[in-house]
N, C-alpha and C positions, 0 to 999 in steps of 0.2 A: 504494499500499500504506500501511495506517495505520502511525502511529508506536507504540512500544512504550508509551509514557505513554498514548496513546488505548486500546490493548488492555486496559492494566490497568484504566483505568477502567471500561471497559465489562465486563470480567469480574468485576469487584466489585458492579458495579450488577447484573449478571444473577444472579450467585451468591452474593452477600452477604458480610457480613463474615466469616462462616466460612471463607472463602478463605483469609484472612491465617493461620488456625490449621492450615492445611493446605498447608504450602510445597510439597510434592512434586507435588501437584495444580496448584497456581499455575504452579511450573517447566514441567510438562507443557503446560499451555495454553500459555504462552509460547513454548516451543520449537515446538510444531506452528505456532504463528500467525507466528512469526519465525525460522522454519528458517535463514535466511539471516544472522540475527544472533546467533551463539552467544556471542561474547565480550560483547555489550550484556545478554543474558539472564542470562549467569553473574554480571556485576557487580551487575545489579538482586537478584537472589537472594543474593548476597552481603550486600548491604545488610540484607536481611531476617535472614538467619541470623547476622549479627554482633551483633543487638539495636539497630542503629541507628533502624529505623524506630519502635521502642517510644520511643526517645528523641526523635524528631521529634515523637511523639504527645504527649510530656510536655513539649514545650517547649524541649528544648536548642538553644541558638543554633548557626549555622553553624560558628563556627571550633572551638566544643567538640566538636560533630559530626566534625570533620575529624580532631582530636586523637583522638577515640574511634576513629575508623576507623584511623587510623594506629597505633594500638596494637594493634589486633584484626584486622586484615587485612593482605593484600600488596597492595591494590589502589594504583594511582597515584593522586595527588591529584587528576588531571583526570577519571579515571574515577569517583572517589569523588564529586565534585562532580556530574557528569552524573548519575549514579543518584541522589543526595541530590534534585536538582531534581525529578525523576519523583516519587519517594517525596512530597517536600513539597506538591508539585501535588495528590496526591491527598488531603492533609490538609487543605490549604487549601480545596479544592472539597467538603469535606465527605464525600468518598467513605470515608476512613477515620476512625473516630471512637474516640477513647479510652473513651468511655462505653460503646460497644457492641462494642468489641473486647476479647475478654479477653486477658490477658497469656500469650502463647504461649511465652515464653522462661522463664518463672519456674523450671521444672525442668530447664533446660539448662545445659550447661557454658558459662557467660561466662568471659571473661578473655583475656589475650594468648595466642598460639599457644603459646609455652613452659609456660605455666602448665596450660592445657588438655591439652598432649600430655604432660606431666610426670605428670598426674594419671592418665591413660590407662595411660601406662608402670607406674605403682606398681599399677594394678590388673590390668595384665597379669602382672607378677612374681607377684602373690598368686595368680593361677591355675595358675601353672606350678609352684607349692610343694606 
């Protein structure tokens, strides 16, 4: 069976850069292909959802990326490194390219878990009033 990194490469080569902007579709593909590795798929997708892939594309260094993930996710350092290696490989082999990939997260809620949940709780209170 192929590794998740190989599957990601093939998916991006087959479906193009637009797959980066459609994370639910990407996750569905990965879960279908790697049904026996739910934890690994979750970690790979968390890296995407956190905004770390954009930071890789922008050239952020490994130590900064790990700090970035520590503040934004609940991933262990070893799982963060595992997923970062996979995404970094896609960038190194020009599978993902900043020039061709639009900023998917520009309108998303980025920040720490407390910042995001705090904003959601405030919005929720507005709806109740």
